Chimera marker file (.cmm) of the C-alpha trace (Angstrom):
<marker_set name="trace">
<marker id="1" x="0.000" y="0.000" z="0.000" r="1" g="1" b="0" radius="0.5"/>
<marker id="2" x="1.193" y="3.503" z="-0.803" r="1" g="1" b="0" radius="0.5"/>
<marker id="3" x="1.870" y="6.061" z="1.913" r="1" g="1" b="0" radius="0.5"/>
<marker id="4" x="1.224" y="9.678" z="1.031" r="1" g="1" b="0" radius="0.5"/>
<marker id="5" x="2.807" y="12.250" z="3.308" r="1" g="1" b="0" radius="0.5"/>
<marker id="6" x="1.523" y="15.807" z="3.322" r="1" g="1" b="0" radius="0.5"/>
<marker id="7" x="-0.063" y="18.679" z="5.143" r="1" g="1" b="0" radius="0.5"/>
<marker id="8" x="-3.558" y="20.069" z="5.098" r="1" g="1" b="0" radius="0.5"/>
<marker id="9" x="-2.868" y="22.493" z="2.254" r="1" g="1" b="0" radius="0.5"/>
<marker id="10" x="0.178" y="20.960" z="0.629" r="1" g="1" b="0" radius="0.5"/>
<marker id="11" x="0.743" y="19.864" z="-2.933" r="1" g="1" b="0" radius="0.5"/>
<marker id="12" x="0.134" y="16.319" z="-1.740" r="1" g="1" b="0" radius="0.5"/>
<marker id="13" x="-3.575" y="17.085" z="-2.031" r="1" g="1" b="0" radius="0.5"/>
<marker id="14" x="-3.221" y="16.919" z="-5.832" r="1" g="1" b="0" radius="0.5"/>
<marker id="15" x="-1.778" y="13.404" z="-5.595" r="1" g="1" b="0" radius="0.5"/>
<marker id="16" x="-4.438" y="12.472" z="-3.061" r="1" g="1" b="0" radius="0.5"/>
<marker id="17" x="-7.120" y="13.570" z="-5.519" r="1" g="1" b="0" radius="0.5"/>
<marker id="18" x="-5.581" y="11.407" z="-8.281" r="1" g="1" b="0" radius="0.5"/>
<marker id="19" x="-5.392" y="8.390" z="-5.977" r="1" g="1" b="0" radius="0.5"/>
<marker id="20" x="-9.052" y="8.830" z="-5.034" r="1" g="1" b="0" radius="0.5"/>
<marker id="21" x="-10.142" y="9.190" z="-8.669" r="1" g="1" b="0" radius="0.5"/>
<marker id="22" x="-8.207" y="6.085" z="-9.722" r="1" g="1" b="0" radius="0.5"/>
<marker id="23" x="-9.401" y="4.145" z="-6.644" r="1" g="1" b="0" radius="0.5"/>
<marker id="24" x="-5.838" y="3.302" z="-5.640" r="1" g="1" b="0" radius="0.5"/>
<marker id="25" x="-5.574" y="2.334" z="-1.968" r="1" g="1" b="0" radius="0.5"/>
<marker id="26" x="-3.245" y="4.521" z="0.073" r="1" g="1" b="0" radius="0.5"/>
<marker id="27" x="-2.552" y="5.683" z="3.593" r="1" g="1" b="0" radius="0.5"/>
<marker id="28" x="-2.403" y="9.432" z="4.208" r="1" g="1" b="0" radius="0.5"/>
<marker id="29" x="0.123" y="10.506" z="6.825" r="1" g="1" b="0" radius="0.5"/>
<marker id="30" x="-0.632" y="14.067" z="7.881" r="1" g="1" b="0" radius="0.5"/>
<marker id="31" x="2.384" y="16.216" z="8.678" r="1" g="1" b="0" radius="0.5"/>
<marker id="32" x="2.235" y="19.431" z="10.672" r="1" g="1" b="0" radius="0.5"/>
<marker id="33" x="4.356" y="21.679" z="8.474" r="1" g="1" b="0" radius="0.5"/>
<marker id="34" x="4.149" y="24.628" z="10.877" r="1" g="1" b="0" radius="0.5"/>
<marker id="35" x="5.611" y="22.472" z="13.647" r="1" g="1" b="0" radius="0.5"/>
<marker id="36" x="8.416" y="21.364" z="11.323" r="1" g="1" b="0" radius="0.5"/>
<marker id="37" x="7.478" y="17.680" z="11.167" r="1" g="1" b="0" radius="0.5"/>
<marker id="38" x="8.701" y="17.581" z="7.556" r="1" g="1" b="0" radius="0.5"/>
<marker id="39" x="12.208" y="18.467" z="8.787" r="1" g="1" b="0" radius="0.5"/>
<marker id="40" x="12.501" y="15.783" z="11.444" r="1" g="1" b="0" radius="0.5"/>
<marker id="41" x="15.187" y="13.098" z="10.959" r="1" g="1" b="0" radius="0.5"/>
<marker id="42" x="12.533" y="10.348" z="10.842" r="1" g="1" b="0" radius="0.5"/>
<marker id="43" x="10.841" y="12.002" z="7.852" r="1" g="1" b="0" radius="0.5"/>
<marker id="44" x="14.064" y="12.989" z="6.103" r="1" g="1" b="0" radius="0.5"/>
<marker id="45" x="15.266" y="9.361" z="6.293" r="1" g="1" b="0" radius="0.5"/>
<marker id="46" x="12.471" y="8.254" z="3.959" r="1" g="1" b="0" radius="0.5"/>
<link id1="1" id2="2" r="1" g="1" b="0" radius="0.2"/>
<link id1="2" id2="3" r="1" g="1" b="0" radius="0.2"/>
<link id1="3" id2="4" r="1" g="1" b="0" radius="0.2"/>
<link id1="4" id2="5" r="1" g="1" b="0" radius="0.2"/>
<link id1="5" id2="6" r="1" g="1" b="0" radius="0.2"/>
<link id1="6" id2="7" r="1" g="1" b="0" radius="0.2"/>
<link id1="7" id2="8" r="1" g="1" b="0" radius="0.2"/>
<link id1="8" id2="9" r="1" g="1" b="0" radius="0.2"/>
<link id1="9" id2="10" r="1" g="1" b="0" radius="0.2"/>
<link id1="10" id2="11" r="1" g="1" b="0" radius="0.2"/>
<link id1="11" id2="12" r="1" g="1" b="0" radius="0.2"/>
<link id1="12" id2="13" r="1" g="1" b="0" radius="0.2"/>
<link id1="13" id2="14" r="1" g="1" b="0" radius="0.2"/>
<link id1="14" id2="15" r="1" g="1" b="0" radius="0.2"/>
<link id1="15" id2="16" r="1" g="1" b="0" radius="0.2"/>
<link id1="16" id2="17" r="1" g="1" b="0" radius="0.2"/>
<link id1="17" id2="18" r="1" g="1" b="0" radius="0.2"/>
<link id1="18" id2="19" r="1" g="1" b="0" radius="0.2"/>
<link id1="19" id2="20" r="1" g="1" b="0" radius="0.2"/>
<link id1="20" id2="21" r="1" g="1" b="0" radius="0.2"/>
<link id1="21" id2="22" r="1" g="1" b="0" radius="0.2"/>
<link id1="22" id2="23" r="1" g="1" b="0" radius="0.2"/>
<link id1="23" id2="24" r="1" g="1" b="0" radius="0.2"/>
<link id1="24" id2="25" r="1" g="1" b="0" radius="0.2"/>
<link id1="25" id2="26" r="1" g="1" b="0" radius="0.2"/>
<link id1="26" id2="27" r="1" g="1" b="0" radius="0.2"/>
<link id1="27" id2="28" r="1" g="1" b="0" radius="0.2"/>
<link id1="28" id2="29" r="1" g="1" b="0" radius="0.2"/>
<link id1="29" id2="30" r="1" g="1" b="0" radius="0.2"/>
<link id1="30" id2="31" r="1" g="1" b="0" radius="0.2"/>
<link id1="31" id2="32" r="1" g="1" b="0" radius="0.2"/>
<link id1="32" id2="33" r="1" g="1" b="0" radius="0.2"/>
<link id1="33" id2="34" r="1" g="1" b="0" radius="0.2"/>
<link id1="34" id2="35" r="1" g="1" b="0" radius="0.2"/>
<link id1="35" id2="36" r="1" g="1" b="0" radius="0.2"/>
<link id1="36" id2="37" r="1" g="1" b="0" radius="0.2"/>
<link id1="37" id2="38" r="1" g="1" b="0" radius="0.2"/>
<link id1="38" id2="39" r="1" g="1" b="0" radius="0.2"/>
<link id1="39" id2="40" r="1" g="1" b="0" radius="0.2"/>
<link id1="40" id2="41" r="1" g="1" b="0" radius="0.2"/>
<link id1="41" id2="42" r="1" g="1" b="0" radius="0.2"/>
<link id1="42" id2="43" r="1" g="1" b="0" radius="0.2"/>
<link id1="43" id2="44" r="1" g="1" b="0" radius="0.2"/>
<link id1="44" id2="45" r="1" g="1" b="0" radius="0.2"/>
<link id1="45" id2="46" r="1" g="1" b="0" radius="0.2"/>
</marker_set>
């Protein structure tokens, strides 16, 4: 299963829309961009 990482108003929403339209199963992992979650070592290691 795909994992899609993104914030509430990030560009990931475009990909999320495509996945929904194509009925591709995925897991959305919400990141708090204002808190800097996208800059944490755990996320950067991906």
